[in-house]
N, CA, C and O atoms as a DFTB+ gen file, in Angstrom:
760 C
 N C O
     1  1       8.252     -12.108       0.603
     2  2       7.954     -11.896      -0.802
     3  2       7.393     -10.493      -0.979
     4  3       6.813      -9.917      -0.059
     5  1       7.570      -9.973      -2.140
     6  2       7.077      -8.650      -2.498
     7  2       5.652      -8.816      -2.998
     8  3       5.421      -9.484      -4.007
     9  1       4.704      -8.221      -2.311
    10  2       3.298      -8.420      -2.648
    11  2       2.801      -7.382      -3.641
    12  3       2.130      -7.730      -4.612
    13  1       3.118      -6.116      -3.415
    14  2       2.677      -5.030      -4.281
    15  2       3.856      -4.120      -4.572
    16  3       4.805      -4.032      -3.792
    17  1       3.776      -3.450      -5.704
    18  2       4.839      -2.518      -6.046
    19  2       4.253      -1.378      -6.862
    20  3       3.485      -1.596      -7.799
    21  1       4.622      -0.173      -6.496
    22  2       4.237       1.016      -7.261
    23  2       5.535       1.681      -7.708
    24  3       6.433       1.915      -6.899
    25  1       5.627       1.980      -8.987
    26  2       6.842       2.596      -9.528
    27  2       6.501       3.917     -10.203
    28  3       5.463       4.061     -10.850
    29  1       7.405       4.876     -10.033
    30  2       7.233       6.140     -10.748
    31  2       7.591       5.931     -12.210
    32  3       8.232       4.944     -12.571
    33  1       7.177       6.853     -13.030
    34  2       7.449       6.795     -14.459
    35  2       8.962       6.704     -14.693
    36  3       9.734       7.460     -14.104
    37  1       9.366       5.789     -15.540
    38  2      10.781       5.623     -15.855
    39  2      11.524       4.669     -14.938
    40  3      12.703       4.396     -15.165
    41  1      10.869       4.160     -13.916
    42  2      11.500       3.209     -12.998
    43  2      10.981       1.809     -13.313
    44  3       9.785       1.547     -13.183
    45  1      11.873       0.909     -13.725
    46  2      11.402      -0.435     -14.069
    47  2      10.962      -1.214     -12.824
    48  3      11.622      -1.138     -11.788
    49  1       9.863      -1.955     -12.914
    50  2       9.386      -2.746     -11.772
    51  2      10.412      -3.797     -11.357
    52  3      11.114      -4.362     -12.195
    53  1      10.487      -4.047     -10.060
    54  2      11.423      -5.026      -9.520
    55  2      10.716      -6.133      -8.735
    56  3      11.366      -6.917      -8.043
    57  1       9.407      -6.196      -8.842
    58  2       8.640      -7.128      -8.014
    59  2       9.103      -8.574      -8.207
    60  3       9.172      -9.336      -7.244
    61  1       9.415      -8.946      -9.427
    62  2       9.853     -10.327      -9.681
    63  2      11.218     -10.615      -9.055
    64  3      11.468     -11.730      -8.597
    65  1      12.096      -9.616      -9.035
    66  2      13.438      -9.805      -8.472
    67  2      13.416      -9.901      -6.955
    68  3      14.385     -10.357      -6.348
    69  1      12.323      -9.476      -6.340
    70  2      12.260      -9.467      -4.874
    71  2      11.369     -10.569      -4.306
    72  3      10.924     -10.470      -3.162
    73  1      11.109     -11.585      -5.064
    74  2      10.322     -12.695      -4.548
    75  2      11.245     -13.688      -3.836
    76  3      12.364     -13.948      -4.278
    77  1      10.760     -14.219      -2.752
    78  2      11.456     -15.277      -2.005
    79  2      12.843     -14.890      -1.522
    80  3      13.753     -15.719      -1.523
    81  1      13.015     -13.642      -1.111
    82  2      14.283     -13.234      -0.501
    83  2      14.344     -13.923       0.863
    84  3      13.469     -13.706       1.701
    85  1      15.372     -14.756       1.096
    86  2      15.430     -15.464       2.385
    87  2      15.666     -14.504       3.543
    88  3      16.497     -13.599       3.455
    89  1      14.927     -14.710       4.630
    90  2      15.073     -13.840       5.796
    91  2      16.484     -13.916       6.381
    92  3      16.952     -12.966       7.008
    93  1      17.156     -15.044       6.175
    94  2      18.533     -15.188       6.678
    95  2      19.472     -14.180       6.022
    96  3      20.506     -13.828       6.591
    97  1      19.113     -13.714       4.820
    98  2      19.962     -12.756       4.105
    99  2      19.817     -11.344       4.659
   100  3      20.659     -10.484       4.400
   101  1      18.759     -11.102       5.418
   102  2      18.518      -9.752       5.937
   103  2      18.192      -9.784       7.433
   104  3      17.163      -9.253       7.849
   105  1      19.062     -10.405       8.251
   106  2      18.745     -10.533       9.679
   107  2      18.604      -9.184      10.387
   108  3      17.793      -9.050      11.304
   109  1      19.386      -8.184       9.971
   110  2      19.286      -6.877      10.632
   111  2      17.930      -6.221      10.350
   112  3      17.409      -5.487      11.190
   113  1      17.362      -6.483       9.177
   114  2      16.032      -5.954       8.864
   115  2      14.977      -6.662       9.697
   116  3      14.094      -6.030      10.276
   117  1      15.081      -7.973       9.747
   118  2      14.109      -8.758      10.516
   119  2      14.122      -8.316      11.977
   120  3      13.068      -8.097      12.573
   121  1      15.318      -8.185      12.551
   122  2      15.451      -7.789      13.957
   123  2      14.870      -6.391      14.196
   124  3      14.113      -6.181      15.143
   125  1      15.231      -5.443      13.334
   126  2      14.749      -4.070      13.502
   127  2      13.224      -4.007      13.367
   128  3      12.552      -3.383      14.188
   129  1      12.687      -4.646      12.341
   130  2      11.235      -4.592      12.126
   131  2      10.478      -5.335      13.220
   132  3       9.390      -4.912      13.612
   133  1      11.031      -6.426      13.715
   134  2      10.399      -7.152      14.821
   135  2      10.253      -6.242      16.029
   136  3       9.287      -6.353      16.784
   137  1      11.210      -5.347      16.212
   138  2      11.179      -4.399      17.331
   139  2      10.415      -3.117      16.986
   140  3      10.366      -2.193      17.797
   141  1       9.823      -3.055      15.796
   142  2       9.058      -1.881      15.398
   143  2       9.901      -0.718      14.915
   144  3       9.422       0.414      14.860
   145  1      11.162      -0.984      14.561
   146  2      12.068       0.087      14.135
   147  2      12.129       0.186      12.616
   148  3      11.993      -0.804      11.897
   149  1      12.336       1.412      12.159
   150  2      12.505       1.653      10.727
   151  2      13.929       1.327      10.305
   152  3      14.828       1.220      11.140
   153  1      14.122       1.171       9.009
   154  2      15.464       1.039       8.441
   155  2      15.595       2.125       7.387
   156  3      14.805       2.194       6.445
   157  1      16.599       2.969       7.557
   158  2      16.822       4.074       6.637
   159  2      18.272       3.996       6.170
   160  3      19.204       4.140       6.960
   161  1      18.438       3.769       4.890
   162  2      19.780       3.681       4.312
   163  2      19.887       4.762       3.232
   164  3      19.425       4.564       2.109
   165  1      20.493       5.900       3.571
   166  2      20.584       7.008       2.609
   167  2      21.475       6.699       1.402
   168  3      21.274       7.259       0.324
   169  1      22.463       5.804       1.582
   170  2      23.381       5.490       0.486
   171  2      23.676       3.997       0.505
   172  3      24.488       3.525       1.301
   173  1      23.016       3.265      -0.368
   174  2      23.166       1.805      -0.417
   175  2      24.609       1.406      -0.715
   176  3      25.068       0.372      -0.230
   177  1      25.334       2.204      -1.501
   178  2      26.714       1.843      -1.851
   179  2      27.646       1.851      -0.641
   180  3      28.713       1.238      -0.686
   181  1      27.261       2.535       0.442
   182  2      28.085       2.589       1.657
   183  2      27.624       1.611       2.740
   184  3      28.072       1.694       3.883
   185  1      26.740       0.696       2.386
   186  2      26.220      -0.258       3.380
   187  2      27.296      -1.209       3.856
   188  3      28.181      -1.592       3.091
   189  1      27.218      -1.589       5.114
   190  2      28.159      -2.559       5.673
   191  2      27.805      -3.974       5.230
   192  3      28.699      -4.784       4.984
   193  1      26.522      -4.282       5.125
   194  2      26.077      -5.631       4.789
   195  2      26.235      -5.909       3.302
   196  3      25.532      -5.337       2.468
   197  1      27.181      -6.806       2.985
   198  2      27.409      -7.169       1.589
   199  2      26.223      -7.956       1.022
   200  3      25.892      -7.818      -0.155
   201  1      25.583      -8.783       1.864
   202  2      24.421      -9.566       1.422
   203  2      23.282      -8.646       0.989
   204  3      22.654      -8.860      -0.048
   205  1      23.034      -7.640       1.785
   206  2      21.963      -6.697       1.485
   207  2      22.292      -5.881       0.240
   208  3      21.417      -5.593      -0.577
   209  1      23.554      -5.517       0.106
   210  2      24.000      -4.780      -1.080
   211  2      23.734      -5.597      -2.341
   212  3      23.296      -5.061      -3.359
   213  1      24.005      -6.912      -2.261
   214  2      23.798      -7.804      -3.411
   215  2      22.327      -7.867      -3.821
   216  3      22.014      -8.116      -4.985
   217  1      21.442      -7.644      -2.882
   218  2      20.008      -7.676      -3.183
   219  2      19.549      -6.335      -3.764
   220  3      18.760      -6.308      -4.709
   221  1      20.036      -5.228      -3.207
   222  2      19.524      -3.905      -3.571
   223  2      20.198      -3.283      -4.795
   224  3      19.511      -2.721      -5.649
   225  1      21.517      -3.372      -4.899
   226  2      22.222      -2.673      -5.978
   227  2      21.829      -3.130      -7.385
   228  3      21.697      -2.279      -8.265
   229  1      21.637      -4.423      -7.643
   230  2      21.255      -4.816      -9.003
   231  2      19.919      -4.216      -9.459
   232  3      19.639      -4.155     -10.656
   233  1      19.116      -3.784      -8.522
   234  2      17.825      -3.183      -8.861
   235  2      17.944      -1.679      -9.064
   236  3      16.957      -1.013      -9.380
   237  1      19.131      -1.148      -8.887
   238  2      19.330       0.287      -9.060
   239  2      18.908       1.101      -7.849
   240  3      18.772       2.320      -7.948
   241  1      18.699       0.459      -6.714
   242  2      18.273       1.180      -5.511
   243  2      19.475       1.917      -4.933
   244  3      20.508       1.311      -4.649
   245  1      19.331       3.230      -4.760
   246  2      20.416       4.042      -4.234
   247  2      20.177       4.450      -2.784
   248  3      21.120       4.569      -2.002
   249  1      18.910       4.664      -2.432
   250  2      18.526       5.008      -1.055
   251  2      17.255       4.230      -0.750
   252  3      16.443       3.972      -1.638
   253  1      17.091       3.855       0.526
   254  2      15.917       3.059       0.876
   255  2      15.455       3.373       2.299
   256  3      16.252       3.669       3.189
   257  1      14.149       3.296       2.471
   258  2      13.526       3.415       3.780
   259  2      12.497       2.292       3.875
   260  3      11.645       2.154       2.997
   261  1      12.574       1.495       4.931
   262  2      11.554       0.471       5.158
   263  2      10.961       0.682       6.541
   264  3      11.665       0.980       7.505
   265  1       9.648       0.519       6.609
   266  2       8.912       0.722       7.850
   267  2       8.132      -0.548       8.181
   268  3       7.480      -1.123       7.309
   269  1       8.199      -0.984       9.436
   270  2       7.446      -2.176       9.809
   271  2       5.944      -1.870       9.850
   272  3       5.534      -0.754      10.169
   273  1       5.151      -2.863       9.526
   274  2       3.700      -2.764       9.672
   275  2       3.374      -3.489      10.964
   276  3       3.377      -4.719      11.021
   277  1       3.091      -2.711      12.005
   278  2       2.908      -3.259      13.346
   279  2       1.427      -3.385      13.689
   280  3       0.665      -2.425      13.580
   281  1       1.040      -4.573      14.101
   282  2      -0.326      -4.852      14.538
   283  2      -0.253      -5.446      15.933
   284  3       0.199      -6.577      16.111
   285  1      -0.698      -4.682      16.922
   286  2      -0.654      -5.137      18.320
   287  2       0.749      -5.596      18.725
   288  3       0.933      -6.691      19.257
   289  1       1.721      -4.742      18.462
   290  2       3.123      -4.965      18.840
   291  2       3.772      -6.129      18.092
   292  3       4.824      -6.620      18.502
   293  1       3.155      -6.569      17.005
   294  2       3.714      -7.660      16.198
   295  2       3.884      -7.169      14.772
   296  3       2.979      -6.566      14.195
   297  1       5.052      -7.434      14.214
   298  2       5.329      -7.029      12.834
   299  2       4.648      -8.025      11.895
   300  3       4.932      -9.222      11.932
   301  1       3.736      -7.507      11.041
   302  2       3.033      -8.371      10.097
   303  2       3.552      -8.187       8.676
   304  3       3.042      -8.802       7.739
   305  1       4.546      -7.356       8.520
   306  2       5.132      -7.087       7.210
   307  2       5.860      -5.762       7.250
   308  3       6.068      -5.185       8.317
   309  1       6.241      -5.291       6.095
   310  2       6.864      -3.966       6.042
   311  2       6.565      -3.335       4.699
   312  3       6.186      -4.006       3.739
   313  1       6.745      -2.040       4.659
   314  2       6.580      -1.296       3.422
   315  2       7.901      -0.581       3.163
   316  3       8.488       0.017       4.065
   317  1       8.355      -0.653       1.919
   318  2       9.643      -0.064       1.575
   319  2       9.491       1.046       0.548
   320  3       8.649       0.982      -0.347
   321  1      10.329       2.065       0.702
   322  2      10.363       3.190      -0.223
   323  2      11.787       3.295      -0.746
   324  3      12.729       3.491       0.023
   325  1      11.938       3.164      -2.065
   326  2      13.260       3.162      -2.689
   327  2      13.431       4.403      -3.552
   328  3      12.482       4.903      -4.155
   329  1      14.665       4.883      -3.594
   330  2      15.028       5.940      -4.542
   331  2      16.048       5.323      -5.493
   332  3      17.136       4.907      -5.096
   333  1      15.654       5.282      -6.759
   334  2      16.513       4.643      -7.754
   335  2      17.264       5.640      -8.630
   336  3      18.315       5.305      -9.176
   337  1      16.755       6.835      -8.771
   338  2      17.384       7.804      -9.668
   339  2      18.344       8.738      -8.945
   340  3      19.223       9.332      -9.568
   341  1      18.179       8.867      -7.641
   342  2      19.043       9.756      -6.862
   343  2      19.434       9.078      -5.556
   344  3      18.722       8.224      -5.028
   345  1      20.581       9.488      -5.061
   346  2      21.047       9.033      -3.750
   347  2      20.725      10.158      -2.783
   348  3      21.418      11.175      -2.765
   349  1      19.677       9.989      -1.975
   350  2      19.241      11.079      -1.110
   351  2      18.549      10.507       0.123
   352  3      17.694       9.628       0.017
   353  1      18.923      11.007       1.268
   354  2      18.290      10.577       2.521
   355  2      16.845      11.051       2.557
   356  3      16.515      12.103       2.011
   357  1      16.007      10.287       3.187
   358  2      14.620      10.694       3.419
   359  2      14.624      11.685       4.581
   360  3      15.242      11.428       5.614
   361  1      13.947      12.803       4.418
   362  2      13.901      13.807       5.481
   363  2      12.869      13.392       6.522
   364  3      11.949      12.627       6.230
   365  1      13.031      13.905       7.741
   366  2      12.183      13.506       8.867
   367  2      10.696      13.740       8.589
   368  3       9.853      12.927       8.970
   369  1      10.384      14.838       7.933
   370  2       8.979      15.126       7.619
   371  2       8.381      14.035       6.718
   372  3       7.250      13.597       6.931
   373  1       9.147      13.605       5.716
   374  2       8.676      12.523       4.828
   375  2       8.563      11.202       5.590
   376  3       7.622      10.437       5.380
   377  1       9.515      10.943       6.463
   378  2       9.479       9.705       7.247
   379  2       8.224       9.673       8.116
   380  3       7.568       8.636       8.221
   381  1       7.890      10.799       8.736
   382  2       6.679      10.858       9.573
   383  2       5.429      10.568       8.746
   384  3       4.556       9.816       9.180
   385  1       5.342      11.160       7.560
   386  2       4.188      10.920       6.689
   387  2       4.116       9.457       6.240
   388  3       3.035       8.870       6.192
   389  1       5.260       8.880       5.916
   390  2       5.284       7.486       5.479
   391  2       4.954       6.535       6.630
   392  3       4.346       5.486       6.419
   393  1       5.359       6.907       7.850
   394  2       4.975       6.113       9.026
   395  2       3.457       6.142       9.208
   396  3       2.838       5.125       9.522
   397  1       2.870       7.319       9.008
   398  2       1.414       7.443       9.092
   399  2       0.759       6.559       8.031
   400  3      -0.247       5.904       8.303
   401  1       1.318       6.540       6.839
   402  2       0.807       5.686       5.775
   403  2       0.871       4.216       6.195
   404  3      -0.070       3.462       5.943
   405  1       1.963       3.805       6.828
   406  2       2.107       2.421       7.294
   407  2       1.033       2.090       8.330
   408  3       0.457       1.002       8.303
   409  1       0.763       3.025       9.240
   410  2      -0.288       2.820      10.252
   411  2      -1.647       2.682       9.565
   412  3      -2.448       1.825       9.937
   413  1      -1.904       3.519       8.570
   414  2      -3.175       3.435       7.837
   415  2      -3.327       2.073       7.150
   416  3      -4.414       1.494       7.149
   417  1      -2.248       1.570       6.572
   418  2      -2.303       0.245       5.936
   419  2      -2.663      -0.842       6.947
   420  3      -3.456      -1.735       6.647
   421  1      -2.088      -0.767       8.128
   422  2      -2.382      -1.757       9.169
   423  2      -3.847      -1.639       9.594
   424  3      -4.522      -2.649       9.791
   425  1      -4.333      -0.411       9.734
   426  2      -5.729      -0.218      10.119
   427  2      -6.684      -0.783       9.072
   428  3      -7.703      -1.383       9.416
   429  1      -6.360      -0.593       7.808
   430  2      -7.176      -1.179       6.732
   431  2      -7.143      -2.700       6.842
   432  3      -8.173      -3.361       6.708
   433  1      -5.972      -3.244       7.083
   434  2      -5.820      -4.701       7.245
   435  2      -6.671      -5.209       8.413
   436  3      -7.348      -6.230       8.298
   437  1      -6.629      -4.486       9.538
   438  2      -7.424      -4.881      10.709
   439  2      -8.912      -4.869      10.386
   440  3      -9.641      -5.797      10.735
   441  1      -9.352      -3.816       9.722
   442  2     -10.779      -3.727       9.364
   443  2     -11.175      -4.867       8.434
   444  3     -12.258      -5.435       8.573
   445  1     -10.307      -5.202       7.490
   446  2     -10.603      -6.307       6.583
   447  2     -10.702      -7.617       7.357
   448  3     -11.590      -8.431       7.102
   449  1      -9.783      -7.817       8.304
   450  2      -9.836      -9.022       9.135
   451  2     -11.120      -9.066       9.958
   452  3     -11.775     -10.106      10.034
   453  1     -11.482      -7.940      10.572
   454  2     -12.702      -7.877      11.383
   455  2     -13.931      -8.125      10.522
   456  3     -14.846      -8.837      10.936
   457  1     -13.958      -7.544       9.328
   458  2     -15.093      -7.740       8.423
   459  2     -15.195      -9.207       8.022
   460  3     -16.291      -9.766       7.967
   461  1     -14.055      -9.826       7.743
   462  2     -14.058     -11.242       7.389
   463  2     -14.599     -12.087       8.548
   464  3     -15.413     -12.987       8.338
   465  1     -14.146     -11.794       9.768
   466  2     -14.621     -12.554      10.929
   467  2     -16.116     -12.373      11.138
   468  3     -16.820     -13.327      11.468
   469  1     -16.606     -11.143      10.944
   470  2     -18.047     -10.889      11.074
   471  2     -18.835     -11.648      10.008
   472  3     -19.875     -12.238      10.301
   473  1     -18.341     -11.632       8.782
   474  2     -19.025     -12.345       7.708
   475  2     -19.014     -13.853       7.962
   476  3     -20.002     -14.539       7.700
   477  1     -17.898     -14.363       8.472
   478  2     -17.810     -15.782       8.789
   479  2     -18.780     -16.150       9.906
   480  3     -19.485     -17.155       9.816
   481  1     -18.816     -15.328      10.968
   482  2     -19.736     -15.584      12.078
   483  2     -21.181     -15.528      11.598
   484  3     -22.000     -16.359      11.990
   485  1     -21.492     -14.564      10.760
   486  2     -22.857     -14.447      10.221
   487  2     -23.199     -15.678       9.385
   488  3     -24.304     -16.212       9.485
   489  1     -22.263     -16.122       8.571
   490  2     -22.493     -17.314       7.740
   491  2     -22.743     -18.545       8.610
   492  3     -23.663     -19.321       8.349
   493  1     -21.926     -18.718       9.638
   494  2     -22.099     -19.854      10.550
   495  2     -23.455     -19.752      11.248
   496  3     -24.192     -20.735      11.322
   497  1     -23.775     -18.585      11.751
   498  2     -25.042     -18.342      12.454
   499  2     -26.232     -18.676      11.554
   500  3     -27.149     -19.389      11.961
   501  1     -26.204     -18.157      10.334
   502  2     -27.339     -18.345       9.430
   503  2     -27.451     -19.767       8.891
   504  3     -28.555     -20.223       8.591
   505  1     -26.337     -20.473       8.763
   506  2     -26.356     -21.782       8.120
   507  2     -26.177     -22.962       9.067
   508  3     -26.145     -24.113       8.632
   509  1     -26.063     -22.682      10.341
   510  2     -25.885     -23.765      11.319
   511  2     -27.142     -24.638      11.369
   512  3     -28.262     -24.144      11.246
   513  1     -26.936     -25.921      11.548
   514  2     -28.069     -26.829      11.738
   515  2     -28.576     -26.734      13.168
   516  3     -29.708     -27.122      13.460
   517  1     -27.744     -26.221      14.051
   518  2     -28.123     -26.056      15.443
   519  2     -28.944     -24.781      15.609
   520  3     -28.717     -23.779      14.930
   521  1     -29.887     -24.845      16.514
   522  2     -30.664     -23.664      16.815
   523  2     -29.863     -22.710      17.675
   524  3     -29.274     -23.117      18.677
   525  1     -29.836     -21.458      17.296
   526  2     -29.069     -20.452      18.028
   527  2     -29.989     -19.291      18.374
   528  3     -30.733     -18.796      17.527
   529  1     -29.927     -18.862      19.636
   530  2     -30.625     -17.647      20.040
   531  2     -29.586     -16.664      20.553
   532  3     -28.566     -17.051      21.123
   533  1     -29.864     -15.394      20.341
   534  2     -28.984     -14.340      20.832
   535  2     -29.797     -13.523      21.824
   536  3     -30.918     -13.099      21.541
   537  1     -29.201     -13.312      22.998
   538  2     -29.887     -12.536      24.034
   539  2     -29.103     -11.264      24.317
   540  3     -27.913     -11.174      24.018
   541  1     -29.780     -10.291      24.893
   542  2     -29.121      -9.049      25.287
   543  2     -28.807      -9.096      26.785
   544  3     -29.006     -10.122      27.435
   545  1     -28.324      -7.995      27.316
   546  2     -27.938      -7.960      28.732
   547  2     -29.136      -8.004      29.671
   548  3     -28.961      -8.164      30.879
   549  1     -30.355      -7.864      29.141
   550  2     -31.573      -7.974      29.949
   551  2     -32.169      -9.382      29.868
   552  3     -33.291      -9.626      30.312
   553  1     -31.388     -10.300      29.290
   554  2     -31.806     -11.687      29.114
   555  2     -33.075     -11.790      28.269
   556  3     -33.964     -12.596      28.543
   557  1     -33.131     -10.956      27.241
   558  2     -34.223     -11.028      26.280
   559  2     -33.659     -11.564      24.973
   560  3     -32.549     -11.209      24.575
   561  1     -34.417     -12.409      24.316
   562  2     -34.005     -12.918      23.011
   563  2     -34.132     -11.778      22.010
   564  3     -35.187     -11.153      21.895
   565  1     -33.043     -11.511      21.285
   566  2     -33.081     -10.435      20.292
   567  2     -33.031     -10.978      18.862
   568  3     -33.354     -10.270      17.909
   569  1     -32.619     -12.249      18.726
   570  2     -32.598     -12.850      17.386
   571  2     -32.456     -14.356      17.506
   572  3     -31.988     -14.879      18.517
   573  1     -32.866     -15.027      16.467
   574  2     -32.684     -16.483      16.359
   575  2     -32.316     -16.788      14.919
   576  3     -32.637     -16.028      14.006
   577  1     -31.644     -17.904      14.730
   578  2     -31.407     -18.327      13.359
   579  2     -32.588     -19.184      12.895
   580  3     -33.442     -19.573      13.692
   581  1     -32.617     -19.465      11.608
   582  2     -33.729     -20.239      11.045
   583  2     -33.801     -21.644      11.627
   584  3     -34.890     -22.194      11.794
   585  1     -32.639     -22.232      11.939
   586  2     -32.652     -23.582      12.512
   587  2     -33.397     -23.585      13.841
   588  3     -34.113     -24.539      14.142
   589  1     -33.241     -22.542      14.635
   590  2     -33.946     -22.484      15.915
   591  2     -35.458     -22.482      15.695
   592  3     -36.188     -23.211      16.366
   593  1     -35.925     -21.660      14.755
   594  2     -37.369     -21.601      14.531
   595  2     -37.884     -22.933      14.001
   596  3     -38.999     -23.335      14.332
   597  1     -37.101     -23.618      13.193
   598  2     -37.495     -24.934      12.684
   599  2     -37.561     -25.946      13.818
   600  3     -38.523     -26.707      13.919
   601  1     -36.546     -25.958      14.668
   602  2     -36.479     -26.934      15.755
   603  2     -37.517     -26.649      16.827
   604  3     -38.188     -27.559      17.316
   605  1     -37.643     -25.379      17.188
   606  2     -38.513     -25.031      18.324
   607  2     -39.984     -24.897      17.948
   608  3     -40.865     -25.084      18.787
   609  1     -40.243     -24.574      16.690
   610  2     -41.616     -24.343      16.279
   611  2     -42.085     -22.924      16.531
   612  3     -43.183     -22.554      16.115
   613  1     -41.279     -22.130      17.202
   614  2     -41.608     -20.727      17.427
   615  2     -41.237     -19.926      16.185
   616  3     -40.267     -20.248      15.499
   617  1     -41.997     -18.904      15.903
   618  2     -41.592     -17.960      14.868
   619  2     -40.719     -16.895      15.536
   620  3     -40.722     -16.753      16.759
   621  1     -39.986     -16.163      14.730
   622  2     -39.155     -15.079      15.294
   623  2     -40.031     -14.067      16.014
   624  3     -39.663     -13.570      17.079
   625  1     -41.188     -13.760      15.440
   626  2     -42.076     -12.780      16.074
   627  2     -42.532     -13.247      17.448
   628  3     -42.704     -12.430      18.353
   629  1     -42.731     -14.553      17.614
   630  2     -43.176     -15.076      18.908
   631  2     -42.072     -15.040      19.956
   632  3     -42.348     -14.850      21.141
   633  1     -40.827     -15.220      19.532
   634  2     -39.734     -15.446      20.476
   635  2     -38.932     -14.182      20.792
   636  3     -38.409     -14.048      21.898
   637  1     -38.826     -13.247      19.827
   638  2     -38.035     -12.040      20.042
   639  2     -38.661     -11.212      21.172
   640  3     -39.881     -11.083      21.275
   641  1     -37.787     -10.661      22.009
   642  2     -38.118      -9.863      23.201
   643  2     -38.583     -10.727      24.377
   644  3     -38.951     -10.200      25.427
   645  1     -38.567     -12.044      24.204
   646  2     -38.956     -12.950      25.274
   647  2     -37.725     -13.394      26.048
   648  3     -36.606     -13.336      25.538
   649  1     -37.932     -13.829      27.261
   650  2     -36.892     -14.453      28.061
   651  2     -36.718     -15.880      27.550
   652  3     -37.710     -16.498      27.165
   653  1     -35.500     -16.435      27.526
   654  2     -35.324     -17.812      27.055
   655  2     -36.178     -18.832      27.804
   656  3     -36.423     -19.925      27.293
   657  1     -36.633     -18.491      29.007
   658  2     -37.513     -19.404      29.746
   659  2     -38.828     -19.660      29.013
   660  3     -39.547     -20.605      29.340
   661  1     -39.146     -18.826      28.025
   662  2     -40.368     -19.008      27.255
   663  2     -40.395     -20.385      26.582
   664  3     -41.458     -20.886      26.213
   665  1     -39.226     -20.981      26.429
   666  2     -39.174     -22.296      25.781
   667  2     -39.929     -23.354      26.576
   668  3     -40.238     -24.422      26.049
   669  1     -40.220     -23.070      27.811
   670  2     -41.010     -23.988      28.622
   671  2     -42.170     -23.227      29.274
   672  3     -42.575     -23.542      30.393
   673  1     -42.685     -22.254      28.589
   674  2     -43.640     -21.339      29.206
   675  2     -45.057     -21.876      29.320
   676  3     -45.853     -21.341      30.092
   677  1     -45.385     -22.897      28.586
   678  2     -46.748     -23.406      28.625
   679  2     -47.682     -22.673      27.688
   680  3     -48.890     -22.909      27.723
   681  1     -47.161     -21.788      26.848
   682  2     -48.001     -21.074      25.882
   683  2     -48.589     -22.063      24.878
   684  3     -49.739     -21.939      24.457
   685  1     -47.776     -23.040      24.508
   686  2     -48.211     -24.031      23.519
   687  2     -48.705     -25.285      24.245
   688  3     -48.423     -25.468      25.429
   689  1     -49.440     -26.147      23.538
   690  2     -49.872     -27.418      24.144
   691  2     -48.653     -28.265      24.529
   692  3     -47.570     -28.099      23.968
   693  1     -48.845     -29.182      25.499
   694  2     -47.757     -30.029      25.985
   695  2     -47.086     -30.810      24.862
   696  3     -45.871     -31.003      24.886
   697  1     -47.859     -31.260      23.880
   698  2     -47.287     -32.024      22.759
   699  2     -46.240     -31.195      21.998
   700  3     -45.242     -31.723      21.508
   701  1     -46.495     -29.901      21.916
   702  2     -45.559     -29.012      21.249
   703  2     -44.186     -29.084      21.925
   704  3     -43.168     -29.225      21.247
   705  1     -44.154     -28.987      23.262
   706  2     -42.894     -28.996      24.008
   707  2     -42.226     -30.359      23.950
   708  3     -41.005     -30.450      23.821
   709  1     -43.024     -31.425      24.045
   710  2     -42.460     -32.778      23.954
   711  2     -41.760     -32.954      22.612
   712  3     -40.639     -33.458      22.544
   713  1     -42.444     -32.528      21.538
   714  2     -41.850     -32.650      20.198
   715  2     -40.603     -31.772      20.079
   716  3     -39.579     -32.208      19.552
   717  1     -40.696     -30.516      20.579
   718  2     -39.553     -29.601      20.489
   719  2     -38.343     -30.181      21.210
   720  3     -37.253     -30.228      20.641
   721  1     -38.519     -30.628      22.462
   722  2     -37.385     -31.154      23.222
   723  2     -36.902     -32.467      22.638
   724  3     -35.705     -32.751      22.680
   725  1     -37.800     -33.277      22.095
   726  2     -37.381     -34.520      21.434
   727  2     -36.540     -34.191      20.203
   728  3     -35.502     -34.809      19.967
   729  1     -37.004     -33.203      19.416
   730  2     -36.230     -32.797      18.233
   731  2     -34.859     -32.274      18.637
   732  3     -33.846     -32.609      18.024
   733  1     -34.845     -31.454      19.672
   734  2     -33.561     -30.902      20.134
   735  2     -32.645     -32.033      20.598
   736  3     -31.471     -32.058      20.227
   737  1     -33.147     -32.955      21.390
   738  2     -32.325     -34.056      21.914
   739  2     -31.947     -35.046      20.816
   740  3     -30.801     -35.492      20.769
   741  1     -32.877     -35.400      19.934
   742  2     -32.616     -36.402      18.903
   743  2     -31.675     -35.891      17.829
   744  3     -30.937     -36.673      17.230
   745  1     -31.691     -34.613      17.581
   746  2     -30.832     -34.059      16.526
   747  2     -29.491     -33.586      17.055
   748  3     -28.696     -33.002      16.318
   749  1     -29.242     -33.837      18.324
   750  2     -27.955     -33.446      18.891
   751  2     -27.815     -31.947      19.079
   752  3     -26.701     -31.423      19.100
   753  1     -28.929     -31.260      19.213
   754  2     -28.881     -29.812      19.356
   755  2     -28.760     -29.378      20.819
   756  3     -28.641     -28.182      21.085
   757  1     -28.787     -30.280      21.740
   758  2     -28.764     -29.909      23.153
   759  2     -27.573     -30.496      23.838
   760  3     -27.386     -30.290      25.037
């Protein structure tokens, strides 16, 4: 499906005409993009594929360039550049710039995915009913979620920079540890 479309002045939008184009109608595009290859058709009227011609010509497309959007050697989509007013091949310099644009789009997509995963992890961490501690490579606690402080009875100030063994350190009275471990065991946190 066509997700976004930008048109120059005087070029009618075609986004509605390009929805739900079956992949079976464009197998050569699917194959090329799966392999990370561009498709450059300087003159749509001279195309060998009649199926593809039937899709492009009614929209007034005379020349087309499509570039795969590659993420870790996998095609996640493509971006297409059409010329509707003139029949003209894309020059190599323009193709290089448009390829760079495609790479930038993928990088933005990756960052958005990473940001979403970080936000999801943060949400889970902050809202989990289970107590969670985060340690560094020196085996020091660097953070806890609120559930941990509720379950353990320790405040963040008491626990941060401590070794996780502090949970049985004897700093608190024995009743404190009995209650903490009972809470952890009874609430399914262990």
